N, C-alpha and C positions, 0 to 999 in steps of 0.2 A: 245412783245416778246413772243414766242409762249412756249408753252410747251414743244414742239420737241427743240428748243434750249436750254432751261434749261437742258433737261436729257443729251445732250451731252456735256453739261457744267460738270454736274456731274460727267457723264462718264470720259470726260478728266481729270477731278479733280481726280477719284479715280484711273485711271490705273496710272495718276503721284505718287498719294501715293503708290501706289503697287510696283511700277520700285522703288522710294526709300527704300522701306523694302527689296526687293531684295537685293537694292546697301550696303546695312547694315547691309543684314545676307553673302553675299559672304566676304564683308570687315570681320567679325567675324572670318568665318571658316577661310580666309588667315592666322588671326592672331592665330587661335586654332591649324592651320597647320604648325605655326612657334612655338610654346611653345613645342606643342609634339613632333617635332623634336629636340628641344633644350632639353627636359628633358629626351629625349632617349640617348644623345650624353651625357647627365651628368651623366645617372646611367652608361651609358660604363664607364664613367672616375669613377666613384665610385667604379665598380667592377673589372676594372684596379688595382686599389688601393687596394682594398681587397686581392687581388693574391698575389702584393709584397708589401705589409707592414703588419707587425706584432707588436702588442700590447700586451702585456697582459691583460687579464679579470680584475688584480686587480688595474692595473693602469688605465684600463677605466670604472671601479669602481669610481677609486677615484678622476677622471676628473667629472664624472658626478654627484656627490654626499657627496662628501665633503665640511667642509663649510670653509669659511675665517677667521672664527671668533677665532680658536686658532692659536697659534705657529705651533706646531705640523704638524696641518691640512694642515698649508699652508707651510710646508717644504715637506707634502708627496705630496701635490698640483704639490711646483715647480719638486720633480723627474719624477711623472708622465709626466708632462708638457714636460719635456727634454724627456724623452723616447717615446712619441709621436712624437716631434720634428725630433729626432734621423730617426726613423720610416719613417716618411714623405721623409723626407732628401735624404734615402737610398732607399724607392720606387722615388721619381723623377727622384734621379739619376738611374737607374734600367730601369726607362721609358724611358728616354731619350737615353740611350744604346742601348734600343731594337728598337727606334723608328730610331735612325742616321744607325742600324743594316738594316733596312727593304728598 
């Protein structure tokens, strides 16, 4: 086998490796595009919820910082969770009404 045949084989193998790399990068790019679209949709939904849902700061602080170790804290957490649930339900009802009107 001559050196020129070996070089052609190397080039063929190298070209295939480059093609594989390009295919991999294109696949990753498509995945990132889908991920970006999903993140944008999620952000839009969160922004919509923030416009339609109101939970007072004290309830949010309770939900994020109180502990489950004392019965008084548990009662505050339950009350804050009820407030959050009601606000989410109201926002959901408002959102479904606005989507029906559109």
